[in-house]
C-alpha positions in Angstrom: -17.4 2.2 -16.5 -14.0 2.8 -18.2 -10.9 3.4 -16.1 -10.6 6.9 -17.7 -13.7 8.0 -15.8 -12.5 6.5 -12.5 -10.5 7.9 -9.7 -7.8 6.1 -7.6 -6.3 7.4 -4.4 -2.8 6.1 -3.4 -1.2 6.9 0.0 2.5 6.8 0.6 2.8 7.7 -3.1 6.0 9.8 -2.9 8.4 6.9 -3.3 9.0 3.2 -3.8 6.0 0.9 -4.2 3.5 3.8 -3.9 5.2 5.7 -6.7 5.1 2.6 -8.9 1.4 2.1 -8.2 0.6 5.7 -8.9 2.3 5.5 -12.3 0.7 2.2 -13.2 -2.8 3.2 -12.3 -2.3 6.4 -14.3 -1.1 4.5 -17.3 -4.2 2.3 -16.9 -6.3 5.4 -17.4 -7.3 6.3 -13.8 -7.2 9.9 -12.6 -5.0 9.7 -9.5 -5.0 11.5 -6.1 -1.5 11.0 -4.6 -0.9 11.4 -0.9 2.0 11.5 1.4 3.1 13.4 4.6 4.1 17.0 4.1 7.7 16.3 4.9 7.8 14.2 1.7 6.4 17.1 -0.4 9.3 17.3 -2.9 9.2 13.6 -3.6 5.4 13.6 -4.0 5.5 16.6 -6.4 8.1 14.8 -8.5 5.7 11.8 -8.8 2.9 14.2 -9.7 5.1 15.6 -12.4 5.9 12.1 -13.7 2.2 11.3 -14.0 1.4 14.5 -15.8 4.4 14.0 -18.1 2.9 10.6 -19.2 -0.4 12.4 -20.0 -2.3 11.6 -16.8 -4.2 13.6 -14.2 -2.7 13.8 -10.7 -3.8 15.6 -7.6 -1.3 15.9 -4.7 -2.9 15.8 -1.2 -0.9 15.9 2.0 -2.1 13.8 4.9 -1.0 11.8 7.9 -2.9 8.5 7.6 -2.7 7.9 11.4 -4.9 11.0 12.0 -8.7 10.4 11.4 -9.5 14.0 10.5 -6.7 14.1 7.9 -7.9 10.8 6.3 -11.4 12.0 6.2 -10.2 15.3 4.6 -8.1 13.3 2.2 -11.1 11.5 0.8 -13.2 14.7 0.7 -10.5 16.6 -1.1 -10.1 13.8 -3.6 -13.8 13.7 -4.4 -14.1 17.4 -4.3 -11.4 17.9 -7.0 -11.7 14.7 -9.1 -15.4 13.9 -8.7 -15.4 10.4 -7.1 -13.4 7.7 -5.4 -13.3 4.3 -7.0 -10.0 2.7 -6.0 -8.3 3.2 -2.6 -4.8 2.0 -2.2 -3.7 2.2 1.5 0.0 1.9 0.8 1.6 4.1 3.4 3.7 2.1 6.0 6.7 2.4 8.2 9.1 -0.1 9.7 11.5 -0.2 12.7 13.8 -3.2 12.7 15.0 -4.2 16.2 15.4 -7.4 18.2 12.3 -8.2 20.2 13.8 -7.4 23.6 15.1 -4.0 22.3 11.7 -3.0 20.8 10.1 -0.2 22.8 6.5 0.8 23.4 7.2 3.9 21.3 8.2 1.7 18.4 5.1 -0.4 18.7 2.8 2.6 18.9 4.5 4.3 15.9 4.1 1.3 13.6 0.6 0.5 14.9 -0.5 4.1 14.2 0.7 4.1 10.6 0.4 0.5 9.6 -2.8 -0.5 11.3 -4.8 2.6 12.2 -3.8 4.1 8.8 -5.3 1.3 6.7 -8.3 1.1 9.0 -9.1 4.8 8.5 -8.4 4.6 4.7 -10.6 1.5 4.3 -13.4 3.1 6.4 -13.6 6.5 4.8 -13.1 5.1 1.3 -15.9 2.6 1.9 -18.3 5.3 3.1 -17.7 7.3 -0.1 -18.0 4.2 -2.3 -21.3 3.2 -0.6 -22.6 6.8 -1.2 -21.7 6.5 -4.9 -23.6 3.2 -5.1 -21.4 1.6 -7.8 -19.0 -0.6 -5.8 -15.3 0.0 -5.7 -11.9 -1.5 -4.9 -10.0 -1.2 -1.6 -6.4 -2.4 -1.6 -4.1 -2.6 1.4 -0.4 -3.1 2.0 0.5 -6.2 3.9 4.0 -8.0 3.8 5.7 -11.3 3.9 6.1 -10.4 7.6 2.3 -10.4 7.8 2.3 -14.1 6.8 5.2 -15.3 8.9 6.9 -13.7 11.9 10.4 -12.6 11.0 13.5 -11.9 13.0 14.0 -8.2 14.1 10.5 -7.4 12.8 8.3 -8.4 15.8 6.2 -5.2 16.0 6.2 -4.7 12.3 5.0 -8.3 11.7 2.2 -7.8 14.3 1.1 -4.7 12.4 1.0 -6.5 9.1 -0.8 -9.5 10.5 -3.4 -7.0 11.6 -3.8 -5.7 8.0 -4.6 -9.2 6.9 -7.4 -9.5 9.5 -8.7 -6.1 8.7 -8.8 -6.9 5.0 -10.7 -10.1 5.6 -13.3 -8.5 7.8 -13.8 -5.5 5.5 -14.2 -7.9 2.6 -17.0 -9.7 4.4 -18.9 -6.6 5.5 -18.5 -4.5 2.4 -19.2 -7.3 -0.2 -22.9 -6.5 -0.2 -22.1 -3.0 -1.5 -20.1 -4.4 -4.4 -16.8 -3.4 -2.8 -13.8 -5.8 -3.0 -11.1 -5.6 -0.4 -7.7 -7.2 -1.0 -4.0 -6.7 0.0 -0.6 -7.3 -1.5 2.2 -8.8 0.5 5.6 -7.8 -0.8 8.8 -9.8 -0.1 12.1 -8.0 -0.3 11.7 -5.2 -2.9 14.1 -2.6 -4.1 12.9 0.5 -2.2 14.4 2.9 0.4 12.9 0.6 3.1 14.9 -2.3 1.6 18.1 -0.3 1.5 17.6 0.7 5.2 17.1 -3.0 5.9 20.5 -3.7 4.3 22.1 -1.3 6.6 20.6 -3.0 9.7 22.3 -6.3 9.0 25.9 -7.3 9.6 27.9 -7.7 6.4 28.0 -5.9 3.1 25.0 -4.9 1.0 26.2 -7.6 -1.5 26.1 -10.2 1.2 22.7 -9.2 2.3 21.3 -9.3 -1.3 22.9 -12.8 -1.8 21.1 -14.0 1.3 17.8 -12.6 0.0 18.2 -14.1 -3.4 19.1 -17.5 -2.0 15.7 -17.5 -0.2 13.7 -16.9 -3.4 12.5 -19.7 -5.6 12.9 -17.4 -8.7 16.3 -16.2 -7.5 15.8 -12.4 -7.7 14.7 -9.4 -5.7 11.4 -7.8 -6.4 10.9 -4.4 -8.0 8.1 -1.9 -7.1 6.6 -2.4 -10.5 5.9 -6.1 -9.5 3.6 -4.9 -6.8 2.0 -2.3 -9.1 1.0 -5.0 -11.5 -0.9 -6.8 -8.9 -2.6 -3.6 -7.7 -3.6 -2.9 -11.3 -5.2 -6.4 -11.5 -7.0 -5.9 -8.1 -8.4 -2.6 -9.4 -9.7 -4.1 -12.7 -12.9 -5.7 -13.6 -10.9 -8.9 -14.0 -10.7 -9.2 -10.2 -14.4 -8.7 -9.6 -14.8 -12.2 -7.9 -11.7 -11.9 -5.7 -12.0 -10.4 -2.2 -10.5 -10.8 1.3 -7.2 -12.1 -0.1 -3.6 -11.2 0.7 -1.4 -12.2 -2.2 2.4 -12.7 -1.9 4.6 -10.9 -4.4 7.9 -12.3 -3.4 9.4 -14.5 -6.1 8.5 -17.6 -4.1 9.8 -16.9 -0.6 6.7 -17.7 1.4 3.7 -19.9 0.5 0.2 -19.9 1.9 
């Protein structure tokens, strides 16, 4: 089936990596359902307009991925309006940067709700729909370099991203018999609002922070959201039909499996 007849759903699509993924999948020919929380309405509507401006079809759907009923409704609304669900990109995520001893239970619960429960619910309800359609599908999640190696000031965030790797592997094993592949992307430092907020959390100037990041990269540069979108495009394609259960670093050579 050609991409022009397929539907992709992207969560956290109002900015950063989610926006880049939405635009890339639309340019690949997918009709896209784009989701974010209601407080991000203006940003999401701007991305919808961008997709339409480049000739694509975009459906905005507002949902909190930490809430089961809202994720179930998100999938139902996507299918009800666009006809199917063929690619799920569980991109929405949050981060709180604190020293381990300063991290609170509230911080842990917040990140777990969005970063772990969110992908779990997106994977689950996307898989149910794909199984009902009986033609396979692609499920793609958001991990992180911090899901490959624990990182300073990112204890609870790292734990949540390690969980995404485990969830991705188990889902890949159990859903393979339905022709569904499940993979994840693991960004290193990438120029997004989350990255800018990270700059502010470290001592020194933004330039000093960037120099530190660049020094730790084999390729000597900081990633762009489009770098992640390119990998998602591949995961979604027929070219990735024999790849599942993998979490791929997109970090310019910062971490190695």
